[in-house]
C-alpha positions as YAML, in Angstrom:
chain: A
units: angstrom
residues:
- id: 1
  name: UNK
  ca: [91.70, 8.22, -18.20]
- id: 2
  name: UNK
  ca: [91.18, 6.81, -21.55]
- id: 3
  name: UNK
  ca: [90.14, 3.37, -20.49]
- id: 4
  name: UNK
  ca: [86.66, 2.17, -21.54]
- id: 5
  name: UNK
  ca: [83.87, 2.31, -19.09]
- id: 6
  name: UNK
  ca: [80.83, 0.30, -18.73]
- id: 7
  name: UNK
  ca: [78.11, 1.37, -16.46]
- id: 8
  name: UNK
  ca: [75.17, -1.33, -15.14]
- id: 9
  name: UNK
  ca: [72.18, 0.43, -13.18]
- id: 10
  name: UNK
  ca: [70.06, -1.80, -10.68]
- id: 11
  name: UNK
  ca: [66.73, -1.89, -9.79]
- id: 12
  name: UNK
  ca: [64.19, -0.13, -9.89]
- id: 13
  name: UNK
  ca: [66.20, 2.31, -12.13]
- id: 14
  name: UNK
  ca: [67.61, 2.62, -16.03]
- id: 15
  name: UNK
  ca: [70.47, 4.32, -17.26]
- id: 16
  name: UNK
  ca: [68.64, 7.72, -16.32]
- id: 17
  name: UNK
  ca: [70.33, 7.17, -12.73]
- id: 18
  name: UNK
  ca: [74.11, 7.87, -14.23]
- id: 19
  name: UNK
  ca: [73.19, 10.88, -15.66]
- id: 20
  name: UNK
  ca: [74.29, 13.26, -12.70]
- id: 21
  name: UNK
  ca: [77.61, 11.02, -11.84]
- id: 22
  name: UNK
  ca: [78.74, 10.90, -15.82]
- id: 23
  name: UNK
  ca: [78.12, 14.84, -15.84]
- id: 24
  name: UNK
  ca: [80.53, 15.02, -13.06]
- id: 25
  name: UNK
  ca: [83.03, 12.64, -14.18]
- id: 26
  name: UNK
  ca: [83.32, 14.54, -17.55]
- id: 27
  name: UNK
  ca: [84.79, 11.59, -19.42]
- id: 28
  name: UNK
  ca: [85.26, 13.61, -22.73]
- id: 29
  name: UNK
  ca: [86.43, 10.95, -25.68]
- id: 30
  name: UNK
  ca: [86.58, 8.11, -23.34]
- id: 31
  name: UNK
  ca: [84.45, 5.28, -24.58]
- id: 32
  name: UNK
  ca: [81.47, 4.69, -22.67]
- id: 33
  name: UNK
  ca: [78.60, 2.30, -22.85]
- id: 34
  name: UNK
  ca: [75.50, 2.72, -20.32]
- id: 35
  name: UNK
  ca: [72.94, -0.07, -21.42]
- id: 36
  name: UNK
  ca: [69.61, -0.55, -19.89]
- id: 37
  name: UNK
  ca: [68.96, -3.73, -18.51]
- id: 38
  name: UNK
  ca: [66.96, -6.24, -20.85]
- id: 39
  name: UNK
  ca: [63.17, -5.33, -20.17]
- id: 40
  name: UNK
  ca: [63.69, -2.24, -18.03]
- id: 41
  name: UNK
  ca: [63.16, 0.27, -20.53]
- id: 42
  name: UNK
  ca: [61.68, -1.75, -23.33]
- id: 43
  name: UNK
  ca: [59.78, -5.13, -23.59]
- id: 44
  name: UNK
  ca: [61.66, -8.07, -22.51]
- id: 45
  name: UNK
  ca: [63.35, -9.60, -25.36]
- id: 46
  name: UNK
  ca: [61.82, -12.96, -26.77]
- id: 47
  name: UNK
  ca: [63.26, -15.98, -24.40]
- id: 48
  name: UNK
  ca: [64.86, -13.97, -22.41]
- id: 49
  name: UNK
  ca: [64.34, -15.61, -18.51]
- id: 50
  name: UNK
  ca: [65.23, -12.75, -16.72]
- id: 51
  name: UNK
  ca: [67.48, -14.52, -13.96]
- id: 52
  name: UNK
  ca: [70.75, -13.24, -12.68]
- id: 53
  name: UNK
  ca: [72.57, -15.46, -14.56]
- id: 54
  name: UNK
  ca: [70.54, -14.61, -17.54]
- id: 55
  name: UNK
  ca: [71.62, -10.80, -16.60]
- id: 56
  name: UNK
  ca: [75.10, -11.79, -15.83]
- id: 57
  name: UNK
  ca: [75.78, -13.56, -19.25]
- id: 58
  name: UNK
  ca: [74.05, -10.46, -21.17]
- id: 59
  name: UNK
  ca: [76.67, -7.86, -19.34]
- id: 60
  name: UNK
  ca: [79.41, -10.41, -20.19]
- id: 61
  name: UNK
  ca: [78.51, -9.96, -23.66]
- id: 62
  name: UNK
  ca: [78.36, -6.22, -22.99]
- id: 63
  name: UNK
  ca: [81.74, -6.37, -21.89]
- id: 64
  name: UNK
  ca: [83.25, -8.40, -24.19]
- id: 65
  name: UNK
  ca: [82.32, -5.75, -26.92]
- id: 66
  name: UNK
  ca: [83.62, -3.45, -25.25]
- id: 67
  name: UNK
  ca: [87.08, -5.24, -24.75]
- id: 68
  name: UNK
  ca: [86.93, -5.89, -28.60]
- id: 69
  name: UNK
  ca: [87.27, -2.38, -29.20]
- id: 70
  name: UNK
  ca: [89.17, -0.83, -26.63]
- id: 71
  name: UNK
  ca: [90.97, -3.27, -24.37]
- id: 72
  name: UNK
  ca: [90.31, -4.17, -20.47]
- id: 73
  name: UNK
  ca: [87.71, -1.82, -19.45]
- id: 74
  name: UNK
  ca: [86.93, -0.42, -15.98]
- id: 75
  name: UNK
  ca: [83.39, -1.75, -15.07]
- id: 76
  name: UNK
  ca: [80.92, 0.14, -12.43]
- id: 77
  name: UNK
  ca: [77.40, -0.77, -11.19]
- id: 78
  name: UNK
  ca: [75.27, 0.40, -8.91]
- id: 79
  name: UNK
  ca: [72.32, -1.72, -6.84]
- id: 80
  name: UNK
  ca: [71.73, -4.63, -8.87]
- id: 81
  name: UNK
  ca: [74.24, -3.42, -11.53]
- id: 82
  name: UNK
  ca: [76.94, -3.55, -8.87]
- id: 83
  name: UNK
  ca: [76.05, -7.32, -8.23]
- id: 84
  name: UNK
  ca: [75.97, -7.95, -11.54]
- id: 85
  name: UNK
  ca: [79.01, -5.92, -12.53]
- id: 86
  name: UNK
  ca: [80.92, -8.44, -9.74]
- id: 87
  name: UNK
  ca: [79.98, -11.38, -11.53]
- id: 88
  name: UNK
  ca: [81.14, -10.37, -14.73]
- id: 89
  name: UNK
  ca: [84.23, -9.71, -13.15]
- id: 90
  name: UNK
  ca: [84.34, -12.99, -11.79]
- id: 91
  name: UNK
  ca: [83.34, -14.86, -14.62]
- id: 92
  name: UNK
  ca: [86.12, -13.00, -17.02]
- id: 93
  name: UNK
  ca: [88.69, -11.26, -15.13]
- id: 94
  name: UNK
  ca: [90.59, -11.04, -18.54]
- id: 95
  name: UNK
  ca: [88.12, -8.39, -19.96]
- id: 96
  name: UNK
  ca: [88.42, -6.03, -16.42]
- id: 97
  name: UNK
  ca: [91.07, -3.42, -15.75]
- id: 98
  name: UNK
  ca: [88.94, -3.14, -12.88]
- id: 99
  name: UNK
  ca: [85.49, -2.50, -10.50]
- id: 100
  name: UNK
  ca: [83.82, -0.42, -8.82]
- id: 101
  name: UNK
  ca: [80.47, -0.94, -7.01]
- id: 102
  name: UNK
  ca: [78.38, 1.42, -5.12]
- id: 103
  name: UNK
  ca: [75.66, 0.33, -2.36]
- id: 104
  name: UNK
  ca: [75.35, -3.26, -3.26]
- id: 105
  name: UNK
  ca: [77.93, -6.32, -3.27]
- id: 106
  name: UNK
  ca: [77.89, -9.78, -3.29]
- id: 107
  name: UNK
  ca: [78.12, -11.14, 0.53]
- id: 108
  name: UNK
  ca: [77.52, -13.95, 2.13]
- id: 109
  name: UNK
  ca: [75.69, -13.09, 5.32]
- id: 110
  name: UNK
  ca: [73.62, -10.42, 3.78]
- id: 111
  name: UNK
  ca: [70.11, -11.76, 3.27]
- id: 112
  name: UNK
  ca: [67.98, -8.90, 1.75]
- id: 113
  name: UNK
  ca: [66.33, -5.74, 2.38]
- id: 114
  name: UNK
  ca: [62.39, -5.52, 3.13]
- id: 115
  name: UNK
  ca: [61.30, -5.45, -0.27]
- id: 116
  name: UNK
  ca: [63.26, -7.57, -1.65]
- id: 117
  name: UNK
  ca: [61.74, -10.49, 0.35]
- id: 118
  name: UNK
  ca: [58.26, -9.32, -0.48]
- id: 119
  name: UNK
  ca: [59.05, -9.55, -4.21]
- id: 120
  name: UNK
  ca: [60.77, -13.18, -3.79]
- id: 121
  name: UNK
  ca: [57.67, -14.06, -2.32]
- id: 122
  name: UNK
  ca: [54.84, -15.55, -4.70]
- id: 123
  name: UNK
  ca: [51.79, -14.05, -4.94]
- id: 124
  name: UNK
  ca: [52.68, -11.25, -2.34]
- id: 125
  name: UNK
  ca: [55.23, -10.06, -4.80]
- id: 126
  name: UNK
  ca: [52.65, -9.99, -7.53]
- id: 127
  name: UNK
  ca: [50.07, -7.77, -5.65]
- id: 128
  name: UNK
  ca: [52.89, -5.66, -4.48]
- id: 129
  name: UNK
  ca: [53.48, -4.93, -8.00]
- id: 130
  name: UNK
  ca: [49.69, -4.45, -8.99]
- id: 131
  name: UNK
  ca: [49.11, -1.97, -6.29]
- id: 132
  name: UNK
  ca: [52.47, 0.16, -6.92]
- id: 133
  name: UNK
  ca: [51.60, 3.42, -8.71]
- id: 134
  name: UNK
  ca: [53.97, 5.49, -10.56]
- id: 135
  name: UNK
  ca: [53.54, 8.75, -9.00]
- id: 136
  name: UNK
  ca: [53.80, 7.15, -5.27]
- id: 137
  name: UNK
  ca: [57.24, 6.01, -6.35]
- id: 138
  name: UNK
  ca: [58.29, 9.15, -7.96]
- id: 139
  name: UNK
  ca: [57.60, 10.62, -4.14]
- id: 140
  name: UNK
  ca: [59.02, 8.13, -2.57]
- id: 141
  name: UNK
  ca: [62.54, 7.72, -4.59]
- id: 142
  name: UNK
  ca: [62.66, 11.57, -4.47]
- id: 143
  name: UNK
  ca: [62.30, 11.36, -0.61]
- id: 144
  name: UNK
  ca: [64.92, 9.15, -0.51]
- id: 145
  name: UNK
  ca: [67.45, 11.24, -2.09]
- id: 146
  name: UNK
  ca: [67.39, 10.74, -5.90]
- id: 147
  name: UNK
  ca: [66.75, 13.95, -8.35]
- id: 148
  name: UNK
  ca: [63.15, 14.81, -8.74]
- id: 149
  name: UNK
  ca: [63.76, 14.63, -12.49]
- id: 150
  name: UNK
  ca: [65.12, 11.39, -12.53]
- id: 151
  name: UNK
  ca: [62.69, 9.96, -9.83]
- id: 152
  name: UNK
  ca: [59.69, 10.79, -12.33]
- id: 153
  name: UNK
  ca: [61.96, 9.36, -15.20]
- id: 154
  name: UNK
  ca: [62.15, 6.24, -13.26]
- id: 155
  name: UNK
  ca: [58.41, 5.87, -12.07]
- id: 156
  name: UNK
  ca: [57.22, 6.35, -15.55]
- id: 157
  name: UNK
  ca: [58.91, 3.46, -16.78]
- id: 158
  name: UNK
  ca: [57.14, 1.45, -13.52]
- id: 159
  name: UNK
  ca: [54.15, 1.46, -15.87]
- id: 160
  name: UNK
  ca: [55.98, -1.03, -18.33]
- id: 161
  name: UNK
  ca: [54.52, -4.31, -17.05]
- id: 162
  name: UNK
  ca: [57.52, -6.18, -18.46]
- id: 163
  name: UNK
  ca: [59.60, -4.56, -16.06]
- id: 164
  name: UNK
  ca: [58.07, -5.20, -12.97]
- id: 165
  name: UNK
  ca: [57.75, -9.03, -14.22]
- id: 166
  name: UNK
  ca: [61.47, -8.99, -14.89]
- id: 167
  name: UNK
  ca: [61.89, -7.78, -11.05]
- id: 168
  name: UNK
  ca: [60.04, -10.10, -9.67]
- id: 169
  name: UNK
  ca: [62.17, -13.07, -11.67]
- id: 170
  name: UNK
  ca: [65.57, -11.53, -10.82]
- id: 171
  name: UNK
  ca: [65.21, -11.54, -7.19]
- id: 172
  name: UNK
  ca: [63.44, -14.81, -7.39]
- id: 173
  name: UNK
  ca: [66.34, -16.26, -8.90]
- id: 174
  name: UNK
  ca: [68.42, -14.61, -6.05]
- id: 175
  name: UNK
  ca: [65.99, -16.03, -3.17]
- id: 176
  name: UNK
  ca: [65.29, -12.36, -2.45]
- id: 177
  name: UNK
  ca: [69.40, -11.43, -2.00]
- id: 178
  name: UNK
  ca: [71.03, -14.30, -0.67]
- id: 179
  name: UNK
  ca: [74.61, -15.43, -2.47]
- id: 180
  name: UNK
  ca: [76.01, -17.60, 0.08]
- id: 181
  name: UNK
  ca: [75.26, -20.62, -1.76]
- id: 182
  name: UNK
  ca: [76.52, -19.83, -5.09]
- id: 183
  name: UNK
  ca: [78.23, -15.89, -6.29]
- id: 184
  name: UNK
  ca: [79.48, -15.31, -3.11]
- id: 185
  name: UNK
  ca: [81.64, -18.60, -3.62]
- id: 186
  name: UNK
  ca: [83.63, -16.80, -6.30]
- id: 187
  name: UNK
  ca: [84.42, -14.13, -4.30]
- id: 188
  name: UNK
  ca: [87.98, -15.23, -4.33]
- id: 189
  name: UNK
  ca: [87.62, -15.22, -8.52]
- id: 190
  name: UNK
  ca: [87.47, -11.03, -8.58]
- id: 191
  name: UNK
  ca: [90.44, -9.48, -9.93]
- id: 192
  name: UNK
  ca: [92.11, -7.32, -7.17]
- id: 193
  name: UNK
  ca: [91.36, -4.07, -8.31]
- id: 194
  name: UNK
  ca: [88.40, -3.83, -6.92]
- id: 195
  name: UNK
  ca: [86.38, -0.37, -4.56]
- id: 196
  name: UNK
  ca: [83.51, 0.07, -2.71]
- id: 197
  name: UNK
  ca: [81.54, 3.50, -2.96]
- id: 198
  name: UNK
  ca: [78.80, 3.75, -0.40]
- id: 199
  name: UNK
  ca: [75.88, 6.06, 0.76]
- id: 200
  name: UNK
  ca: [76.57, 6.19, 4.49]
- id: 201
  name: UNK
  ca: [72.54, 6.27, 5.25]
- id: 202
  name: UNK
  ca: [71.51, 3.84, 3.20]
- id: 203
  name: UNK
  ca: [68.53, 1.83, 4.57]
- id: 204
  name: UNK
  ca: [68.60, -1.07, 1.96]
- id: 205
  name: UNK
  ca: [72.06, -2.49, 2.20]
- id: 206
  name: UNK
  ca: [73.14, -0.84, 5.19]
- id: 207
  name: UNK
  ca: [77.17, 0.83, 5.53]
- id: 208
  name: UNK
  ca: [77.58, -1.85, 8.17]
- id: 209
  name: UNK
  ca: [77.36, -4.72, 5.07]
- id: 210
  name: UNK
  ca: [80.01, -2.78, 3.23]
- id: 211
  name: UNK
  ca: [82.56, -2.34, 5.92]
- id: 212
  name: UNK
  ca: [82.12, -5.99, 6.80]
- id: 213
  name: UNK
  ca: [83.34, -6.92, 3.35]
- id: 214
  name: UNK
  ca: [85.86, -4.81, 3.12]
- id: 215
  name: UNK
  ca: [87.21, -5.79, 6.13]
- id: 216
  name: UNK
  ca: [87.11, -9.76, 4.85]
- id: 217
  name: UNK
  ca: [88.69, -8.74, 1.29]
- id: 218
  name: UNK
  ca: [90.77, -5.72, 1.97]
- id: 219
  name: UNK
  ca: [88.92, -3.90, -0.72]
- id: 220
  name: UNK
  ca: [88.92, -0.07, -0.16]
- id: 221
  name: UNK
  ca: [85.80, 1.27, 0.88]
- id: 222
  name: UNK
  ca: [84.79, 5.00, 0.31]
- id: 223
  name: UNK
  ca: [81.77, 6.35, 2.61]
- id: 224
  name: UNK
  ca: [79.80, 9.31, 0.95]
- id: 225
  name: UNK
  ca: [78.44, 11.12, 3.60]
- id: 226
  name: UNK
  ca: [74.89, 12.81, 3.70]
- id: 227
  name: UNK
  ca: [73.78, 10.13, 0.97]
- id: 228
  name: UNK
  ca: [71.55, 7.45, 1.02]
- id: 229
  name: UNK
  ca: [71.23, 4.18, -1.85]
- id: 230
  name: UNK
  ca: [71.16, 6.65, -4.60]
- id: 231
  name: UNK
  ca: [74.46, 8.23, -3.85]
- id: 232
  name: UNK
  ca: [75.46, 8.20, -7.50]
- id: 233
  name: UNK
  ca: [72.76, 10.91, -8.56]
- id: 234
  name: UNK
  ca: [72.44, 12.21, -4.51]
- id: 235
  name: UNK
  ca: [76.26, 13.23, -4.43]
- id: 236
  name: UNK
  ca: [77.76, 12.79, -7.76]
- id: 237
  name: UNK
  ca: [80.58, 15.18, -7.47]
- id: 238
  name: UNK
  ca: [81.79, 13.47, -4.22]
- id: 239
  name: UNK
  ca: [81.36, 9.90, -6.29]
- id: 240
  name: UNK
  ca: [83.07, 11.16, -9.16]
- id: 241
  name: UNK
  ca: [86.04, 12.14, -7.25]
- id: 242
  name: UNK
  ca: [86.10, 8.81, -5.73]
- id: 243
  name: UNK
  ca: [86.17, 7.06, -8.91]
- id: 244
  name: UNK
  ca: [88.94, 9.18, -10.76]
- id: 245
  name: UNK
  ca: [91.14, 8.57, -7.55]
- id: 246
  name: UNK
  ca: [90.68, 5.13, -7.95]
- id: 247
  name: UNK
  ca: [91.05, 4.89, -11.68]
- id: 248
  name: UNK
  ca: [94.08, 7.09, -11.93]
- id: 249
  name: UNK
  ca: [95.91, 4.85, -8.69]
- id: 250
  name: UNK
  ca: [95.96, 7.78, -6.12]
- id: 251
  name: UNK
  ca: [93.89, 7.45, -3.42]
- id: 252
  name: UNK
  ca: [90.52, 6.47, -2.62]
...
């Protein structure tokens, strides 16, 4: 399993969300990159527009750097990182050996969850961000299955004003979470070697969305029982087993 790996996190997360899965994978000498989305753990870079297209372009550059050093890569994404990972694979299939995504997918019929719609709404989204408290976020994330130490770490980063600004810009660039008129049109451009890994109890992107996508595209789907949106951290052993089987070409 020496192919380089690129892991992309989602919202409202940081690279910390990957720690349980990376420990379970035990990748040893495999080249691994786990970058933070710009603005999520540090101030937004000057001139960085924080739209979905700009984040996708940034992620292509991350993939290009790994490819230049190690050849075709395995890209893995969760939540918004899953959407961006798929977009990278659509735009630059020459860089990709495989793509695997968890609990989000570019799918024509999906229209976003309630919080996505709030963030997509001017003024209402800003009010939500202004009234959100880090301690409440930590408790909410932990209640939804995220390990408590990671939930506390992610919540602490919520105090970063640029992170909250970036999230609003990102969701509004995607009209909440609607891709039917842009990214979803390019689903046929995806490399054939892809996989879905899904927490069965996800309240944000329901399992039915993954099942619909898998049925329409023939992409294999592994369902992680007893897990929700953050299955990668809640049941890392099961997710690691699915990824290893996928990468090795044995089963998923």
